Backbone as JSON, one array per atom type, in Angstrom:
{
  "sequence": "XXXXXXXXXXXXXXXXXXXXXXXXXXXXXXXXXXXXXXXXXXXXXXXXXXXXXXXXXXXXXXXXXXXXXXXXXXXXXXXXXXXXXXXXXXXXXXXXXXXXXXXXXXXXXXXXXXXXXXXXXXXXXXXXXXXXXXXXXXXXXXXXXXXXXXXXXXXXXXXXXXXXXXXXXXXXXXXXXXXXXXXXXXXXXXXXXXXXXXXXXXXXXXXXXXXXXXXXXXXXXXXXXXXXXXXXXXXXXXXXXXXXXXXXXXXXXXXX",
  "N": [[6.37, -11.33, -1.93], [6.31, -9.02, 0.73], [5.79, -5.46, 1.17], [7.44, -4.57, 3.24], [9.45, -6.45, 3.16], [10.55, -5.93, 0.64], [11.55, -3.39, 1.17], [13.57, -4.1, 2.97], [15.21, -5.78, 1.4], [16.16, -4.04, -0.61], [17.03, -1.99, 0.9], [15.41, 0.33, 1.48], [14.29, 1.84, 3.46], [12.58, 4.65, 4.73], [12.63, 5.97, 2.29], [10.59, 5.97, 0.46], [7.62, 7.25, -0.89], [4.08, 7.82, -1.05], [1.8, 9.19, -3.38], [-1.29, 10.73, -3.66], [-4.23, 11.65, -5.35], [-6.62, 13.85, -4.09], [-9.63, 15.23, -2.59], [-9.81, 18.61, -1.87], [-11.71, 19.61, -0.14], [-12.09, 17.57, 1.6], [-9.79, 17.18, 2.95], [-6.95, 18.61, 4.72], [-5.23, 21.05, 3.56], [-1.84, 22.21, 3.67], [0.14, 25.06, 4.21], [3.15, 25.42, 2.57], [6.65, 26.1, 2.04], [8.97, 27.02, -0.47], [10.75, 24.74, -2.69], [9.1, 21.72, -3.69], [10.58, 19.4, -3.48], [12.21, 19.91, -1.35], [10.34, 20.02, 0.67], [9.56, 17.37, 0.7], [11.4, 16.04, 2.24], [10.4, 16.17, 4.79], [8.21, 14.49, 4.56], [9.45, 12.03, 4.05], [10.5, 11.73, 6.52], [8.34, 11.04, 7.99], [5.97, 12.56, 8.06], [2.67, 13.54, 6.89], [1.57, 15.38, 4.18], [-0.62, 17.64, 2.66], [-1.22, 19.27, -0.35], [-2.45, 22.03, -2.23], [-3.87, 24.26, -4.73], [-2.61, 27.46, -4.2], [-1.36, 26.91, -1.8], [1.28, 26.11, -1.88], [4.58, 27.3, -1.65], [6.18, 27.51, -3.89], [5.2, 28.61, -6.87], [5.41, 27.5, -9.36], [5.06, 24.83, -8.88], [2.3, 24.27, -8.79], [1.49, 24.44, -11.48], [3.25, 22.7, -12.79], [2.96, 20.25, -11.51], [0.44, 19.4, -12.15], [-1.83, 20.28, -10.95], [-2.72, 22.65, -12.01], [-3.28, 23.41, -15.46], [-2.38, 25.49, -16.94], [0.3, 27.44, -18.35], [3.09, 28.33, -16.3], [3.06, 31.55, -14.76], [5.44, 33.87, -15.07], [7.36, 36.72, -14.34], [8.48, 38.44, -17.16], [8.22, 36.2, -18.65], [7.62, 32.71, -19.15], [9.03, 31.25, -21.08], [11.36, 32.78, -21.48], [12.44, 32.58, -18.92], [13.18, 29.86, -18.74], [15.07, 29.79, -20.68], [17.21, 32.08, -21.96], [16.82, 34.25, -20.32], [16.03, 37.63, -19.1], [15.88, 41.16, -18.53], [14.16, 41.41, -16.46], [12.44, 40.91, -13.31], [13.16, 37.84, -11.65], [13.86, 36.46, -13.98], [16.56, 37.04, -14.94], [19.78, 35.44, -14.82], [18.48, 33.72, -16.46], [17.59, 30.23, -16.77], [18.66, 28.66, -18.76], [17.98, 26.14, -19.68], [16.71, 25.52, -21.99], [17.05, 26.16, -25.53], [15.89, 28.45, -26.59], [13.17, 30.83, -26.0], [10.86, 29.97, -27.36], [11.19, 27.2, -27.67], [11.13, 26.41, -25.02], [8.49, 27.04, -24.27], [7.14, 25.37, -26.03], [7.89, 22.92, -25.02], [6.5, 22.87, -22.56], [3.9, 22.85, -23.55], [3.8, 20.3, -24.54], [3.45, 18.69, -22.36], [1.42, 16.31, -20.56], [-2.09, 16.87, -20.09], [-4.9, 17.55, -17.89], [-4.68, 15.67, -15.7], [-5.54, 15.32, -13.13], [-8.01, 14.19, -12.76], [-10.49, 15.18, -11.78], [-9.98, 15.66, -9.11], [-8.6, 17.97, -6.65], [-6.4, 18.36, -5.06], [-3.28, 17.23, -3.63], [-2.0, 14.51, -1.88], [0.77, 13.73, 0.08], [2.56, 11.15, 1.49], [4.33, 8.9, 3.72], [5.09, 5.8, 2.25], [3.3, 2.84, 3.0], [2.6, -0.52, 4.02], [0.17, -1.92, 1.93], [-0.93, 0.5, 1.15], [-3.21, 2.47, -0.69], [-2.63, 4.28, -3.4], [-1.94, 6.8, -5.92], [0.53, 7.24, -7.16], [3.8, 6.01, -6.64], [6.78, 7.02, -5.25], [10.17, 6.45, -5.28], [13.14, 7.1, -3.72], [16.45, 6.68, -4.6], [19.72, 5.12, -4.86], [22.19, 4.38, -7.44], [22.4, 1.54, -7.67], [20.05, 0.67, -6.38], [18.16, 1.95, -7.99], [18.61, 0.65, -10.44], [17.72, -1.92, -9.75], [14.98, -1.39, -9.26], [14.14, -0.58, -11.8], [14.59, -2.88, -13.36], [12.92, -4.69, -12.03], [10.43, -3.49, -12.46], [10.2, -3.97, -15.17], [9.87, -6.69, -15.32], [7.6, -8.21, -16.13], [7.2, -7.39, -18.7], [7.52, -6.97, -22.21], [8.43, -4.84, -23.71], [11.09, -2.48, -24.21], [11.04, 0.13, -23.48], [9.55, 0.95, -21.28], [10.25, 2.34, -19.09], [11.01, 5.68, -18.6], [13.08, 8.6, -19.04], [13.0, 12.07, -18.5], [13.13, 15.48, -19.81], [12.09, 17.64, -18.14], [10.45, 19.67, -15.62], [11.11, 18.87, -12.14], [8.74, 18.46, -10.71], [6.9, 17.83, -12.7], [7.96, 15.44, -13.77], [7.93, 13.81, -11.54], [5.26, 13.8, -10.71], [3.08, 14.82, -12.51], [3.45, 13.53, -15.09], [3.62, 10.71, -14.35], [1.01, 10.51, -13.19], [-0.52, 10.8, -15.46], [0.1, 8.43, -16.7], [-1.55, 6.64, -15.48], [-3.78, 6.52, -17.04], [-3.15, 4.89, -19.1], [-2.94, 1.67, -20.75], [-0.52, 0.58, -20.79], [1.32, 1.44, -18.69], [4.05, 3.58, -17.95], [7.07, 3.78, -16.05], [8.73, 6.54, -14.48], [11.79, 8.11, -14.44], [12.96, 10.36, -12.11], [13.88, 13.42, -10.33], [15.92, 14.67, -11.65], [15.96, 17.29, -12.42], [17.84, 20.12, -12.69], [17.42, 22.43, -11.21], [16.37, 21.51, -8.9], [18.1, 19.69, -7.88], [19.79, 20.46, -5.78], [18.34, 20.05, -3.51], [18.4, 17.41, -3.05], [20.16, 14.45, -2.04], [23.44, 14.04, -3.26], [23.99, 11.55, -4.32], [21.61, 10.39, -4.98], [18.79, 9.55, -7.04], [15.44, 9.36, -8.3], [12.49, 7.36, -8.79], [9.34, 7.3, -10.27], [6.37, 5.51, -10.05], [3.29, 4.15, -11.1], [0.68, 3.52, -8.72], [-0.82, 1.0, -9.01], [1.0, -0.44, -10.66], [3.2, -0.6, -8.99], [2.27, -2.29, -6.99], [2.01, -4.64, -8.47], [4.69, -5.13, -8.95], [5.56, -5.79, -6.37], [4.31, -8.24, -6.13], [5.87, -9.88, -7.67], [8.28, -10.31, -6.49], [8.97, -12.66, -5.19], [9.86, -14.37, -7.1], [11.59, -13.2, -8.89], [14.7, -11.69, -10.05], [15.83, -11.38, -7.56], [16.28, -13.83, -6.57], [18.37, -14.92, -7.89], [21.76, -15.75, -8.79], [23.08, -13.56, -9.94], [22.23, -11.34, -8.64], [23.38, -11.29, -6.14], [26.05, -9.99, -5.68], [25.35, -7.29, -6.06], [23.34, -6.94, -4.21], [24.84, -7.36, -1.89], [26.44, -5.11, -1.97], [24.61, -3.0, -1.74], [23.74, -3.46, 0.82], [25.99, -3.32, 2.47], [26.75, -2.58, 5.01], [25.65, -4.37, 6.71], [25.45, -7.52, 8.42], [25.14, -9.91, 6.44], [23.29, -12.89, 5.8], [24.54, -15.83, 4.25], [23.63, -16.35, 0.88], [21.88, -18.88, -0.69], [21.48, -20.67, -3.71], [19.29, -22.48, -5.84], [18.94, -24.56, -8.8], [16.61, -23.46, -9.91], [16.53, -21.02, -8.9], [15.63, -20.48, -6.28], [15.87, -19.37, -2.93]],
  "CA": [[7.12, -10.55, -0.94], [5.6, -7.86, 1.22], [6.52, -4.21, 1.0], [8.49, -4.51, 4.25], [10.55, -7.28, 2.68], [11.21, -5.18, -0.42], [12.33, -2.37, 1.86], [14.76, -4.71, 3.54], [16.06, -6.3, 0.33], [16.8, -2.93, -1.32], [17.4, -0.99, 1.9], [14.65, 1.51, 1.08], [13.63, 2.45, 4.61], [12.49, 6.11, 4.71], [12.95, 6.46, 0.95], [9.46, 5.73, -0.45], [6.42, 8.0, -0.55], [2.9, 7.63, -1.88], [1.11, 10.43, -3.76], [-2.69, 10.41, -3.96], [-5.13, 12.76, -5.66], [-7.69, 13.91, -3.09], [-10.49, 16.41, -2.6], [-9.4, 19.61, -0.89], [-12.77, 19.77, 0.84], [-12.06, 16.44, 2.53], [-8.46, 17.13, 3.56], [-6.51, 19.88, 5.29], [-3.98, 21.47, 2.93], [-0.88, 22.92, 4.54], [1.02, 26.01, 3.53], [4.56, 25.05, 2.59], [7.5, 27.11, 1.42], [10.1, 26.5, -1.23], [10.6, 23.63, -3.63], [8.43, 20.54, -3.14], [11.59, 18.4, -3.15], [12.65, 20.24, 0.0], [9.24, 19.63, 1.56], [9.46, 15.92, 0.76], [12.23, 15.53, 3.34], [9.5, 16.01, 5.93], [7.4, 13.29, 4.3], [10.32, 10.88, 4.26], [10.71, 11.63, 7.97], [7.14, 10.49, 8.61], [4.8, 13.43, 8.02], [1.75, 13.55, 5.76], [1.34, 16.76, 3.76], [-1.57, 17.83, 1.57], [-1.01, 20.55, -1.03], [-3.48, 22.42, -3.2], [-3.6, 25.56, -5.32], [-2.53, 28.53, -3.21], [-0.75, 26.46, -0.56], [2.7, 25.8, -2.04], [5.36, 28.5, -1.84], [6.68, 27.52, -5.26], [4.03, 28.66, -7.75], [5.61, 26.58, -10.48], [4.58, 23.51, -8.49], [0.89, 24.11, -9.15], [1.38, 24.22, -12.92], [4.03, 21.55, -13.25], [2.48, 19.0, -10.9], [-0.83, 19.01, -12.75], [-2.96, 20.95, -10.29], [-3.15, 23.58, -13.06], [-2.75, 23.08, -16.78], [-1.86, 26.69, -17.58], [1.74, 27.69, -18.25], [3.42, 29.19, -15.16], [3.22, 32.98, -15.02], [6.7, 34.35, -14.52], [7.7, 38.03, -14.9], [9.38, 38.3, -18.28], [7.77, 35.09, -19.48], [8.1, 31.35, -18.84], [10.03, 30.85, -22.07], [12.62, 33.46, -21.17], [12.96, 32.04, -17.66], [13.83, 28.58, -18.98], [16.14, 29.91, -21.68], [18.32, 33.01, -21.77], [16.51, 35.28, -19.35], [15.8, 38.99, -19.54], [16.25, 42.12, -17.49], [13.04, 41.56, -15.54], [12.53, 40.14, -12.07], [13.13, 36.38, -11.65], [14.39, 35.8, -15.17], [18.01, 37.09, -15.19], [20.2, 35.44, -16.21], [17.8, 32.63, -17.16], [18.11, 28.92, -16.39], [19.36, 28.11, -19.92], [17.64, 24.74, -19.88], [16.25, 25.41, -23.37], [17.85, 27.01, -26.41], [15.22, 29.73, -26.81], [11.87, 30.86, -25.35], [9.86, 29.19, -28.1], [11.39, 25.79, -27.35], [10.69, 26.22, -23.64], [7.02, 27.03, -24.26], [6.7, 24.16, -26.74], [8.07, 21.8, -24.09], [5.38, 22.84, -21.62], [2.7, 22.46, -24.3], [3.84, 18.84, -24.76], [3.14, 17.96, -21.13], [0.03, 15.82, -20.51], [-3.04, 17.75, -19.41], [-6.05, 16.94, -17.24], [-4.22, 14.46, -15.02], [-6.06, 15.26, -11.76], [-9.2, 13.35, -12.72], [-11.57, 15.74, -10.97], [-9.5, 16.0, -7.77], [-7.99, 19.3, -6.64], [-5.32, 18.42, -4.08], [-2.36, 16.09, -3.66], [-1.55, 14.07, -0.56], [2.07, 13.09, 0.11], [2.7, 10.43, 2.76], [5.26, 7.78, 3.66], [4.42, 4.59, 1.78], [3.18, 1.78, 4.0], [2.02, -1.77, 3.51], [-1.23, -1.9, 1.53], [-1.43, 1.85, 0.85], [-3.82, 2.71, -2.0], [-2.22, 5.62, -3.85], [-1.86, 6.93, -7.37], [1.93, 7.19, -7.6], [4.79, 5.68, -5.62], [8.08, 7.6, -5.59], [11.25, 5.82, -4.52], [14.43, 7.77, -3.82], [17.37, 5.55, -4.62], [21.03, 5.26, -5.49], [22.26, 3.73, -8.75], [22.1, 0.11, -7.55], [18.63, 0.54, -6.07], [17.41, 2.35, -9.19], [18.72, -0.45, -11.4], [16.84, -2.99, -9.31], [13.6, -0.98, -9.46], [13.87, -0.57, -13.23], [14.5, -4.27, -13.83], [11.72, -5.3, -11.45], [9.28, -2.93, -13.17], [10.12, -4.58, -16.5], [9.86, -8.15, -15.2], [6.49, -8.82, -16.86], [6.97, -6.57, -19.89], [8.42, -7.24, -23.33], [8.95, -3.6, -24.29], [12.3, -1.96, -23.59], [10.88, 1.56, -23.2], [8.5, 1.17, -20.3], [10.79, 3.29, -18.12], [11.48, 6.83, -19.37], [13.69, 9.75, -18.38], [12.44, 13.23, -19.17], [13.78, 16.77, -19.6], [11.03, 18.54, -17.68], [10.64, 20.02, -14.22], [11.01, 17.75, -11.22], [7.34, 18.23, -10.36], [6.23, 17.17, -13.82], [8.43, 14.06, -13.91], [7.58, 13.05, -10.35], [3.82, 13.74, -10.44], [2.16, 15.0, -13.64], [3.59, 12.48, -16.1], [3.14, 9.43, -13.8], [-0.45, 10.51, -13.07], [-1.07, 10.57, -16.8], [0.3, 7.02, -17.03], [-2.69, 5.89, -14.95], [-4.77, 6.4, -18.1], [-2.62, 3.99, -20.13], [-2.92, 0.23, -20.48], [0.89, 0.22, -20.76], [1.9, 2.54, -17.9], [5.5, 3.65, -17.86], [7.69, 4.38, -14.88], [9.43, 7.76, -14.86], [12.94, 8.5, -13.64], [12.79, 11.76, -11.72], [14.98, 13.93, -9.52], [17.0, 15.08, -12.55], [15.85, 18.72, -12.69], [18.99, 20.78, -12.07], [16.97, 23.43, -10.25], [15.97, 20.84, -7.66], [19.14, 18.75, -7.42], [20.39, 20.91, -4.51], [17.52, 19.59, -2.4], [18.54, 15.95, -2.97], [21.5, 13.92, -1.83], [24.14, 13.98, -4.54], [24.05, 10.17, -4.81], [20.26, 9.86, -5.17], [17.79, 9.94, -8.03], [14.16, 8.8, -7.86], [11.67, 6.78, -9.84], [7.9, 7.37, -9.98], [5.67, 4.36, -10.61], [1.88, 4.18, -10.71], [0.36, 2.64, -7.59], [-1.12, -0.37, -9.43], [2.22, -1.09, -11.15], [4.06, -0.9, -7.84], [1.73, -3.48, -6.33], [2.39, -5.77, -9.31], [6.11, -5.38, -8.7], [5.66, -6.5, -5.1], [3.85, -9.62, -6.31], [6.85, -10.67, -8.42], [9.57, -10.37, -5.82], [9.28, -14.02, -4.75], [10.33, -15.19, -8.22], [12.41, -12.41, -9.81], [16.16, -11.77, -9.95], [16.26, -11.44, -6.17], [16.6, -15.23, -6.3], [19.36, -15.3, -8.9], [23.14, -15.44, -8.38], [23.53, -12.27, -10.46], [21.81, -10.3, -7.71], [24.11, -11.35, -4.87], [27.05, -8.93, -5.44], [24.69, -5.99, -5.96], [22.68, -6.98, -2.9], [25.85, -7.19, -0.85], [26.92, -3.73, -2.0], [23.55, -2.15, -1.19], [23.61, -3.71, 2.27], [27.36, -3.62, 2.88], [26.95, -2.32, 6.43], [24.93, -5.38, 7.46], [26.01, -8.87, 8.44], [24.16, -10.66, 5.66], [23.4, -14.33, 5.74], [24.92, -16.34, 2.93], [22.49, -16.65, 0.03], [22.07, -20.13, -1.42], [20.63, -20.72, -4.88], [19.04, -23.77, -6.48], [18.88, -24.37, -10.25], [15.48, -22.65, -10.33], [16.67, -19.68, -8.35], [15.0, -20.29, -4.97], [16.84, -19.31, -1.85]],
  "C": [[6.3, -9.34, -0.53], [6.43, -6.6, 0.98], [7.67, -4.12, 2.01], [9.7, -5.35, 3.84], [11.29, -6.62, 1.53], [12.09, -4.09, 0.17], [13.66, -2.93, 2.36], [15.73, -5.14, 2.45], [16.84, -5.18, -0.37], [17.25, -1.81, -0.38], [16.75, 0.36, 1.56], [13.92, 2.18, 2.25], [13.72, 3.98, 4.53], [12.88, 6.71, 3.36], [11.78, 6.36, -0.02], [8.26, 6.53, 0.03], [5.29, 7.64, -1.51], [2.25, 8.98, -2.15], [-0.3, 10.06, -4.22], [-3.45, 11.69, -4.28], [-6.31, 12.72, -4.69], [-8.53, 15.17, -3.31], [-10.05, 17.37, -1.5], [-10.44, 19.76, 0.2], [-12.77, 18.67, 1.89], [-10.73, 16.3, 3.26], [-8.13, 18.49, 4.15], [-5.18, 20.27, 4.65], [-3.12, 22.29, 3.88], [-0.04, 23.87, 3.7], [2.47, 25.56, 3.69], [5.35, 26.09, 1.81], [8.65, 26.45, 0.68], [9.73, 25.32, -2.11], [9.96, 22.41, -2.96], [9.45, 19.46, -2.78], [12.17, 18.66, -1.77], [11.61, 19.8, 1.02], [9.19, 18.12, 1.74], [10.39, 15.3, 1.81], [11.39, 15.32, 4.59], [8.63, 14.77, 5.77], [8.23, 12.04, 4.54], [10.61, 10.66, 5.75], [9.46, 11.2, 8.72], [5.9, 11.34, 8.56], [3.93, 13.16, 6.79], [1.42, 15.0, 5.44], [0.38, 16.78, 2.58], [-1.33, 19.21, 0.97], [-2.12, 20.78, -2.05], [-3.11, 23.79, -3.75], [-3.64, 26.64, -4.24], [-1.82, 28.15, -1.93], [0.74, 26.19, -0.67], [3.46, 27.09, -2.35], [5.95, 28.62, -3.23], [5.48, 27.49, -6.2], [4.18, 27.76, -8.96], [5.11, 25.19, -10.18], [3.15, 23.28, -8.94], [0.74, 23.75, -10.62], [2.09, 22.96, -13.37], [3.53, 20.22, -12.69], [1.2, 18.49, -11.54], [-2.04, 19.6, -12.07], [-3.57, 22.0, -11.22], [-2.57, 23.11, -14.38], [-2.16, 24.28, -17.5], [-0.35, 26.8, -17.39], [2.03, 28.6, -17.06], [3.6, 30.64, -15.58], [4.45, 33.49, -14.3], [7.01, 35.7, -15.14], [8.76, 37.88, -16.0], [9.01, 37.15, -19.18], [8.42, 33.77, -19.13], [9.21, 30.93, -19.79], [11.37, 31.49, -21.82], [13.26, 32.89, -19.91], [13.72, 30.74, -17.89], [14.96, 28.67, -19.98], [17.16, 30.97, -21.26], [18.04, 34.15, -20.81], [16.28, 36.64, -19.96], [16.25, 39.92, -18.43], [15.13, 42.35, -16.49], [13.19, 40.61, -14.35], [12.35, 38.65, -12.32], [13.81, 35.76, -12.87], [15.9, 35.94, -15.37], [18.73, 36.08, -14.32], [19.51, 34.35, -17.03], [18.42, 31.29, -16.79], [18.9, 28.24, -17.51], [19.18, 26.6, -20.04], [17.18, 24.48, -21.31], [16.96, 26.45, -24.23], [17.22, 28.36, -26.68], [13.83, 29.67, -26.17], [10.82, 30.01, -26.04], [9.98, 27.71, -27.78], [10.91, 25.48, -25.93], [9.16, 26.13, -23.57], [6.48, 25.79, -24.95], [6.84, 22.94, -25.85], [6.91, 21.72, -23.12], [4.1, 22.41, -22.32], [2.63, 20.96, -24.53], [3.46, 18.04, -23.51], [1.69, 17.48, -21.16], [-0.85, 16.76, -19.7], [-4.16, 16.92, -18.79], [-5.68, 15.61, -16.56], [-4.83, 14.3, -13.63], [-7.36, 14.47, -11.65], [-10.32, 13.86, -11.84], [-11.17, 16.07, -9.54], [-8.77, 17.34, -7.81], [-6.9, 19.46, -5.58], [-4.48, 17.14, -4.18], [-1.89, 15.77, -2.25], [-0.21, 13.32, -0.71], [2.23, 12.42, 1.48], [3.72, 9.3, 2.62], [4.5, 6.53, 3.17], [4.42, 3.56, 2.89], [2.5, 0.58, 3.36], [0.54, -1.58, 3.17], [-1.78, -0.53, 1.18], [-2.0, 1.91, -0.56], [-3.47, 4.14, -2.41], [-2.09, 5.61, -5.36], [-0.45, 6.73, -7.89], [2.81, 6.84, -6.4], [6.14, 6.22, -6.1], [9.13, 7.0, -4.67], [12.54, 6.59, -4.78], [15.51, 6.7, -3.67], [18.71, 5.89, -5.26], [21.06, 4.44, -6.78], [21.91, 2.24, -8.68], [20.62, -0.12, -7.28], [17.77, 0.9, -7.27], [17.46, 1.26, -10.24], [17.77, -1.58, -11.03], [15.37, -2.64, -9.55], [13.21, -1.0, -10.94], [13.69, -1.99, -13.75], [13.25, -4.95, -13.28], [10.46, -4.77, -12.13], [9.1, -3.6, -14.54], [9.99, -6.09, -16.49], [8.78, -8.81, -16.04], [6.19, -8.09, -18.17], [7.98, -6.9, -20.98], [9.1, -5.98, -23.84], [10.16, -3.09, -23.5], [12.14, -0.51, -23.13], [9.76, 1.85, -22.2], [8.99, 1.95, -19.07], [11.39, 4.44, -18.92], [12.17, 7.83, -18.45], [13.29, 10.97, -19.18], [13.26, 14.48, -18.91], [12.7, 17.8, -19.29], [11.33, 18.9, -16.23], [10.52, 18.78, -13.34], [9.59, 17.42, -10.84], [6.61, 17.47, -11.46], [6.67, 15.71, -13.94], [8.03, 13.2, -12.72], [6.08, 12.82, -10.24], [2.97, 13.76, -11.71], [2.25, 13.84, -14.64], [3.18, 11.11, -15.55], [1.62, 9.38, -13.61], [-1.1, 10.25, -14.42], [-0.94, 9.11, -17.21], [-0.81, 6.14, -16.47], [-3.76, 5.67, -16.01], [-4.39, 5.34, -19.13], [-2.77, 2.53, -19.74], [-1.49, -0.31, -20.52], [1.64, 1.29, -19.96], [3.41, 2.44, -17.79], [5.91, 4.19, -16.49], [8.52, 5.56, -15.36], [10.58, 8.02, -13.9], [12.83, 9.99, -13.36], [13.95, 12.18, -10.8], [16.14, 14.42, -10.36], [16.95, 16.56, -12.9], [16.99, 19.43, -11.94], [18.59, 21.81, -11.03], [16.6, 22.81, -8.91], [17.03, 19.9, -7.11], [19.71, 19.16, -6.06], [19.59, 20.47, -3.3], [17.59, 18.07, -2.21], [19.98, 15.58, -2.68], [22.17, 13.73, -3.18], [24.18, 12.57, -5.13], [22.68, 9.59, -5.13], [19.6, 10.41, -6.43], [16.46, 9.42, -7.47], [13.45, 8.2, -9.07], [10.21, 6.82, -9.38], [7.19, 6.26, -10.75], [4.21, 4.45, -10.2], [1.63, 3.19, -9.57], [0.05, 1.21, -7.99], [0.12, -1.12, -9.93], [3.14, -1.46, -10.0], [3.58, -2.14, -7.11], [2.05, -4.74, -7.14], [3.86, -6.13, -9.08], [6.3, -6.15, -7.4], [5.27, -7.96, -5.26], [4.87, -10.5, -7.01], [8.15, -10.9, -7.66], [9.94, -11.76, -5.31], [9.84, -14.9, -5.86], [11.32, -14.48, -9.13], [13.9, -12.61, -9.54], [16.68, -11.74, -8.53], [16.72, -12.85, -5.8], [17.57, -15.78, -7.33], [20.76, -14.96, -8.41], [23.61, -14.06, -8.83], [23.22, -11.13, -9.49], [22.73, -10.21, -6.5], [25.15, -10.23, -4.71], [26.44, -7.53, -5.34], [24.0, -5.87, -4.6], [23.69, -6.73, -1.78], [26.37, -5.76, -0.8], [25.89, -2.77, -1.41], [23.51, -2.26, 0.33], [24.97, -4.02, 2.9], [27.61, -3.38, 4.37], [26.21, -3.31, 7.32], [25.7, -6.69, 7.44], [25.01, -9.79, 7.75], [24.4, -12.15, 5.78], [23.81, -14.75, 4.34], [23.68, -16.72, 2.15], [22.79, -17.9, -0.77], [21.05, -20.2, -2.55], [20.49, -22.14, -5.38], [19.01, -23.54, -7.98], [17.71, -23.53, -10.7], [15.47, -21.3, -9.6], [16.01, -19.45, -7.0], [16.07, -20.22, -3.9], [16.16, -19.46, -0.5]]
}
């Protein structure tokens, strides 16, 4: 199945982006403002945006995405910002995502490092047929997310090849998936769960980040996977309930 057919089957039009590590000297970074999840609405609408150190209005993006490996510098301290806060600028009353500053700092220390592979910028663009990119991010509702998770696991025995994380949205969407490119067992990462960024997403959507090579493998399996099984039909009908779908016929081997 082609990417356009996957789009149609899961109704993913304008919901998939590709992220590629690039050289700043060969691209034209653009100054953007606010959370990267807000900026991604422009990408989903058709724009291509390149970001690099010094170009994103959210300084946490540089550190969390992998452009920098240093802990974000926040008045009062990163640990206080993620925990109980202080009386200094930006930190009151604190996000209270972690129980104390030490736990917050330890969490950042656990993040993978050196994920840029010698590149110094990130290109965000709408995914298109045949695009060569490092990470594919799909914004999806619960039914679409279920389908993407099952399709990702189609050729895998392990039950833990899709993970959900308690990190920033930038880290789960970009840094951790980029690190999975180094693995011979790359995992997909559920993202869009950072409470600080949820306000920039539709309340019914999450997202999943998958390495580019893994996404291409998923496309190669769509002609034989559960899309051709009776179990898929009611979910398919719900995803595409506003369409006049043709009746799906199944044979004993699942071909339609």
